[in-house]
C-alpha positions as CSV (number, residue, x, y, z in Angstrom):
1,M,-64.9,-10.1,-38.2
2,P,-66.4,-7.4,-40.6
3,I,-69.0,-5.2,-38.7
4,H,-71.7,-6.3,-41.4
5,L,-71.2,-9.8,-40.6
6,K,-71.3,-9.2,-37.0
7,R,-74.3,-7.1,-37.3
8,A,-76.1,-10.3,-39.3
9,L,-74.8,-12.4,-36.6
10,L,-76.6,-10.7,-34.1
11,R,-79.8,-10.3,-35.7
12,V,-80.1,-14.2,-36.6
13,S,-79.3,-14.7,-33.1
14,K,-82.0,-12.3,-31.5
15,W,-84.1,-13.9,-34.2
16,A,-83.4,-17.6,-32.9
17,G,-84.2,-16.5,-29.5
18,L,-80.5,-16.5,-28.2
19,F,-80.9,-12.8,-26.5
20,Y,-84.0,-13.9,-24.6
21,M,-82.7,-16.7,-23.3
22,V,-79.2,-15.2,-22.5
23,R,-81.0,-12.3,-20.6
24,I,-82.7,-15.7,-18.5
25,V,-79.5,-17.2,-18.0
26,L,-77.8,-13.9,-17.0
27,K,-80.7,-12.3,-14.9
28,D,-78.5,-11.5,-12.1
29,G,-76.3,-9.2,-14.0
30,L,-77.0,-5.7,-13.6
31,R,-76.4,-3.5,-16.7
32,I,-74.8,-0.2,-16.5
33,L,-74.8,2.3,-19.9
34,C,-72.5,4.9,-20.1
35,Y,-72.8,8.1,-22.1
36,H,-70.7,11.3,-22.3
37,G,-72.1,14.4,-23.8
38,I,-75.1,14.7,-26.5
39,A,-74.6,16.6,-29.3
40,L,-75.6,20.2,-30.1
41,E,-74.2,20.3,-33.6
42,D,-71.8,18.1,-34.9
43,E,-70.0,16.6,-31.8
44,N,-70.8,13.3,-32.8
45,A,-69.2,13.5,-36.2
46,F,-66.1,14.7,-34.3
47,R,-65.9,12.0,-31.5
48,A,-68.5,9.1,-32.0
49,S,-67.2,7.4,-29.1
50,L,-67.7,11.1,-26.8
51,F,-70.9,12.4,-27.9
52,V,-74.3,11.0,-29.3
53,S,-77.0,12.5,-31.0
54,P,-80.5,13.4,-29.9
55,Q,-81.9,10.8,-32.0
56,T,-79.6,8.2,-31.1
57,L,-80.6,8.6,-27.2
58,R,-84.0,8.4,-28.1
59,K,-83.5,5.2,-30.0
60,R,-82.0,3.8,-27.3
61,L,-84.4,4.6,-24.7
62,S,-87.0,3.8,-27.0
63,I,-85.3,0.1,-27.0
64,L,-85.4,0.2,-23.1
65,A,-89.1,1.2,-23.0
66,R,-90.0,-1.0,-25.7
67,Y,-88.4,-4.3,-24.1
68,Q,-89.7,-3.0,-20.8
69,V,-86.3,-3.0,-19.1
70,P,-86.0,-2.4,-15.6
71,V,-84.2,1.2,-15.6
72,L,-83.2,1.4,-12.0
73,D,-81.5,4.5,-10.3
74,L,-77.8,3.8,-9.4
75,E,-77.9,3.4,-5.6
76,T,-81.6,1.4,-5.9
77,A,-80.3,-1.2,-8.2
78,L,-76.9,-1.7,-5.9
79,T,-78.9,-2.2,-2.9
80,L,-81.4,-4.3,-4.6
81,Q,-78.6,-6.6,-6.1
82,N,-76.9,-6.8,-2.4
83,E,-80.1,-8.0,-1.0
84,G,-80.3,-10.7,-4.0
85,K,-83.7,-8.8,-5.2
86,L,-82.5,-7.2,-8.5
87,P,-85.4,-7.7,-11.3
88,R,-84.1,-9.6,-14.3
89,G,-82.3,-7.0,-16.9
90,A,-82.1,-4.3,-14.9
91,T,-80.5,-1.2,-16.4
92,V,-78.8,1.9,-15.0
93,I,-77.5,4.8,-17.0
94,T,-75.2,7.2,-16.7
95,F,-73.4,10.0,-17.8
96,D,-70.0,11.2,-17.3
97,D,-68.4,14.8,-17.2
98,G,-71.4,16.8,-17.1
99,F,-71.8,18.6,-20.8
100,Y,-74.3,21.3,-21.2
101,G,-76.1,18.6,-23.9
102,V,-77.5,16.5,-21.2
103,Y,-78.8,19.6,-19.7
104,R,-80.5,20.4,-22.9
105,H,-81.6,17.2,-24.6
106,G,-81.0,14.5,-22.2
107,L,-83.1,15.8,-19.4
108,P,-86.4,16.4,-21.4
109,L,-85.8,12.8,-22.9
110,L,-85.3,10.9,-19.4
111,E,-88.4,12.8,-17.9
112,E,-90.1,11.6,-21.4
113,F,-89.3,7.9,-20.4
114,S,-89.5,8.5,-17.1
115,F,-85.8,7.1,-16.5
116,P,-83.5,7.8,-13.5
117,A,-80.1,8.5,-14.6
118,T,-76.8,9.1,-12.8
119,V,-74.6,12.1,-14.1
120,Y,-70.8,12.2,-12.9
121,I,-69.5,15.9,-13.1
122,A,-66.0,17.2,-13.5
123,T,-65.9,20.5,-11.7
124,Q,-63.0,22.4,-13.1
125,Y,-64.8,23.8,-16.1
126,T,-68.4,24.0,-14.6
127,L,-66.7,27.3,-12.9
128,E,-64.7,28.4,-15.7
129,H,-67.6,28.9,-18.1
130,A,-65.5,28.1,-20.8
131,P,-64.8,25.0,-23.5
132,V,-63.3,22.1,-22.0
133,F,-59.6,23.5,-23.5
134,R,-58.5,20.0,-24.8
135,L,-61.6,19.2,-26.6
136,A,-61.8,22.6,-27.7
137,V,-58.1,22.2,-29.5
138,Q,-58.8,18.6,-30.6
139,Y,-62.2,20.0,-32.3
140,M,-60.5,23.2,-33.9
141,F,-57.9,20.8,-35.8
142,W,-60.7,18.8,-36.6
143,K,-62.8,21.7,-37.8
144,T,-59.7,23.4,-39.5
145,S,-58.8,23.3,-43.4
146,K,-55.3,24.8,-43.0
147,R,-52.5,22.9,-44.2
148,S,-49.8,23.6,-41.6
149,L,-49.5,25.6,-38.2
150,D,-46.7,27.7,-37.0
151,P,-46.5,27.4,-33.3
152,E,-44.5,30.3,-33.0
153,G,-45.5,32.6,-30.2
154,L,-48.1,30.1,-28.7
155,G,-45.7,29.4,-25.8
156,L,-44.8,25.8,-26.8
157,S,-41.0,24.8,-26.8
158,R,-41.2,23.3,-30.2
159,I,-40.3,25.3,-33.3
160,G,-40.7,24.8,-36.8
161,V,-44.1,24.5,-38.9
162,A,-46.5,21.4,-38.1
163,S,-47.7,20.1,-41.2
164,L,-51.8,19.2,-40.8
165,L,-51.8,16.8,-43.6
166,N,-49.5,14.3,-41.7
167,E,-52.1,13.1,-39.2
168,T,-49.1,12.2,-36.7
169,E,-47.7,15.2,-36.8
170,K,-51.1,16.9,-36.1
171,E,-52.0,15.0,-33.2
172,Q,-48.6,15.7,-31.8
173,I,-49.1,19.5,-32.0
174,S,-52.7,19.6,-30.9
175,S,-51.4,17.2,-27.8
176,D,-48.4,19.5,-27.2
177,I,-50.9,22.7,-27.2
178,E,-53.4,20.8,-24.8
179,D,-50.6,20.0,-22.3
180,F,-49.2,23.4,-22.4
181,G,-52.5,25.0,-21.6
182,E,-54.0,22.5,-19.2
183,F,-50.7,22.2,-16.9
184,H,-49.1,25.8,-17.7
185,C,-51.5,28.1,-18.0
186,N,-54.5,29.5,-16.0
187,K,-58.0,29.9,-17.3
188,E,-57.4,33.5,-18.5
189,Q,-54.1,32.6,-20.5
190,R,-56.1,29.3,-21.9
191,A,-58.7,31.2,-23.2
192,A,-56.3,33.4,-25.1
193,L,-54.4,30.8,-26.1
194,A,-57.4,28.8,-27.6
195,Q,-58.8,32.3,-29.2
196,E,-54.7,32.7,-31.1
197,L,-55.2,29.1,-32.1
198,A,-58.5,29.6,-33.5
199,K,-57.5,32.8,-35.5
200,R,-54.4,30.4,-36.9
201,L,-56.8,27.6,-37.6
202,D,-59.4,30.1,-39.5
203,V,-62.0,28.9,-36.9
204,D,-64.7,30.5,-35.2
205,Y,-64.0,30.2,-31.5
206,S,-66.6,32.6,-30.5
207,K,-69.3,30.5,-32.3
208,I,-68.0,27.4,-30.3
209,C,-68.4,29.5,-26.7
210,A,-71.5,30.5,-28.0
211,S,-73.2,27.2,-29.1
212,R,-71.4,25.4,-25.7
213,V,-70.9,22.6,-27.9
214,L,-68.0,21.7,-25.5
215,T,-68.8,23.2,-22.0
216,L,-70.2,21.6,-19.0
217,M,-73.4,22.6,-17.4
218,N,-73.0,25.5,-14.8
219,P,-74.0,25.4,-10.9
220,E,-77.6,26.5,-11.9
221,E,-78.0,23.8,-14.3
222,I,-76.6,21.4,-12.4
223,R,-79.0,22.3,-9.5
224,A,-81.9,22.3,-12.3
225,M,-81.0,18.6,-12.9
226,A,-81.0,17.6,-9.3
227,A,-84.2,19.0,-8.3
228,A,-85.6,17.1,-11.5
229,G,-84.6,13.7,-10.1
230,V,-81.1,13.2,-11.5
231,N,-78.6,11.8,-9.4
232,I,-75.5,14.1,-9.5
233,Q,-72.4,12.5,-8.4
234,L,-68.6,12.6,-8.2
235,H,-65.9,12.8,-11.2
236,T,-62.9,14.7,-9.9
237,H,-61.7,18.5,-10.3
238,H,-59.6,18.8,-12.9
239,H,-60.6,15.3,-14.4
240,R,-57.6,12.7,-13.3
241,F,-57.2,10.9,-10.7
242,P,-53.5,9.9,-10.0
243,E,-52.3,7.4,-7.7
244,D,-50.9,9.4,-5.3
245,E,-52.0,11.6,-2.5
246,S,-53.3,14.3,-4.8
247,A,-56.0,11.9,-5.9
248,A,-57.6,12.8,-2.3
249,R,-57.5,16.2,-3.1
250,E,-59.1,16.0,-7.0
251,L,-62.0,14.0,-4.8
252,A,-61.8,16.8,-2.2
253,E,-62.1,19.6,-4.5
254,N,-64.9,18.0,-6.7
255,R,-67.2,17.2,-3.7
256,A,-66.5,21.0,-2.3
257,V,-68.1,22.3,-5.5
258,L,-70.9,19.7,-6.1
259,E,-72.2,19.0,-2.8
260,P,-73.2,22.9,-1.9
261,V,-74.9,22.8,-5.4
262,V,-77.4,19.7,-4.8
263,G,-77.8,19.9,-1.3
264,K,-76.8,16.2,0.0
265,A,-73.5,14.1,0.5
266,L,-72.1,12.4,-2.4
267,S,-70.9,8.7,-2.3
268,H,-70.8,7.6,-5.9
269,F,-67.8,8.0,-8.1
270,C,-66.7,7.7,-11.6
271,Y,-62.9,7.1,-12.5
272,P,-61.8,10.2,-15.2
273,S,-61.2,8.4,-18.7
274,G,-62.1,5.0,-17.2
275,I,-58.2,4.8,-15.9
276,W,-58.8,3.1,-12.5
277,S,-56.2,1.2,-10.4
278,K,-56.7,-0.7,-7.1
279,K,-54.1,1.7,-5.3
280,H,-57.4,4.2,-5.9
281,W,-59.4,2.3,-3.6
282,P,-58.3,3.4,0.1
283,W,-58.9,6.8,-0.9
284,L,-62.2,6.2,-2.0
285,E,-63.0,4.3,0.9
286,S,-61.2,6.5,3.7
287,A,-63.7,9.3,1.3
288,G,-66.9,7.2,2.2
289,I,-67.3,6.4,-1.2
290,S,-69.8,3.3,-1.8
291,S,-69.2,2.7,-5.8
292,A,-67.2,3.6,-8.5
293,T,-67.6,2.8,-12.4
294,T,-65.1,2.0,-14.8
295,C,-65.4,1.9,-18.3
296,E,-64.9,-1.7,-18.9
297,P,-67.4,-3.8,-20.4
298,G,-69.6,-6.3,-19.0
299,L,-72.1,-7.2,-16.6
300,N,-71.8,-6.3,-12.6
301,F,-72.8,-9.7,-10.3
302,R,-72.7,-9.2,-6.3
303,D,-69.2,-10.4,-6.3
304,T,-68.2,-7.6,-8.7
305,P,-65.9,-5.0,-6.7
306,R,-68.1,-2.1,-6.1
307,L,-65.0,0.3,-6.6
308,A,-64.8,-1.5,-10.2
309,L,-68.0,-1.9,-11.6
310,K,-68.3,-2.3,-15.6
311,R,-70.1,-0.2,-18.1
312,F,-71.1,-0.4,-21.5
313,L,-70.2,2.8,-23.6
314,D,-72.7,3.2,-26.1
315,R,-71.4,5.2,-29.1
316,D,-73.7,7.1,-31.7
317,D,-71.7,4.9,-34.6
318,L,-73.5,1.7,-32.8
319,S,-76.3,0.1,-34.6
320,D,-79.4,-0.6,-32.4
321,I,-78.9,-4.3,-32.8
322,E,-75.4,-4.3,-31.0
323,F,-77.2,-2.0,-28.4
324,E,-79.8,-4.8,-28.1
325,A,-77.0,-7.5,-27.6
326,E,-75.7,-5.5,-24.8
327,I,-79.0,-4.8,-23.1
328,S,-79.7,-8.8,-23.2
329,G,-76.3,-9.7,-22.0
330,F,-75.7,-11.5,-25.1
331,A,-72.7,-9.3,-25.8
332,E,-71.6,-10.6,-22.5
333,L,-71.6,-13.9,-23.3
334,L,-69.8,-13.6,-26.5
335,R,-66.9,-11.9,-24.7
336,W,-66.9,-14.8,-22.2
337,I,-66.9,-17.2,-25.1
338,R,-63.5,-15.3,-26.7
339,R,-61.9,-15.1,-23.3
340,A,-62.2,-18.5,-23.0
341,S,-61.0,-19.6,-26.0
342,G,-58.2,-17.2,-25.9
343,N,-56.8,-18.9,-22.6
344,L,-57.5,-22.2,-24.3
345,S,-55.3,-21.4,-27.0
346,R,-52.8,-20.0,-25.0
347,S,-52.4,-22.9,-22.9
348,H,-51.7,-24.8,-25.7
349,S,-49.2,-22.6,-27.3
350,R,-45.6,-22.7,-26.7
351,P,-44.6,-22.5,-23.2
352,A,-43.3,-19.0,-22.1
353,D,-39.4,-18.3,-21.2
354,P,-39.2,-18.8,-17.7
355,L,-36.6,-16.0,-17.4
356,K,-39.0,-13.4,-19.1
357,A,-41.8,-14.8,-17.0
358,A,-40.0,-14.5,-13.8
359,C,-39.8,-10.5,-15.0
């Protein structure tokens, strides 16, 4: 459905009172909002799904305040839901990764509206005091006006000039540089690689560093967030969570950095990039993790696995009516209807090949 028709449908549904009715029907559902960074400059234009502008966040918080949505701390909300005492429309606000913009713009806004929030922090770049390398590479390719890039001397195995006018080729060389820097370079080598890449792309890397557009909070800023009442929680050290024993190390390293900073034990977790599996659950349980959030959309009920909590990923390019549809639960109702109609369509379709089904 075209976006303008979708938004028109939502406005009509709200006018007809459906948002209010669904909020009553789904009163036991817990809404968890997901944000990442808050833009300091043009990051929201670079990646609307990862960064929201301070203006967008203010509008969202204003909507929550205007409709008197009960915004709760994560732990409080889960406890009340387990006890069957969750207030109607209860909502939790979360931020992933720990970007500096959350400290710079997010904290003052949360304090202005008196809203609690949980911030899941990946700790590698809180210690490196440098832009997140993978994002910095993507950002520089987005900023550049260069038409090609010669990778010779960057340390990559690929040879030959890459055309930056071809999006597929551009994405591939960016990915190659990101992987090389993340998996084959130390901190100093990554910094040198980023600086050399910026020179070849004619992008000012020193400005990226100084503006902190792609950096995370440092330990002092994390401590200040915690002192202000923000719930700091776990998100792995290197922002990856494999399905093997290294997952436990990621969690342990993350905890070893954060717990001394905030001065308390941490027991809530967010899967990096929203990638999760039930295979992770034994490691999380053995580490004393009581909840883990995904990036799968939907409401959470008492029977929702606490290690697979659903969240709504807000975006800078979403309209207020789409946000209101999520907060009311109307968007979740539409998802249920689509799933039900899809299952019905499949049930009336041609039977699957039994040999293929067996595989």
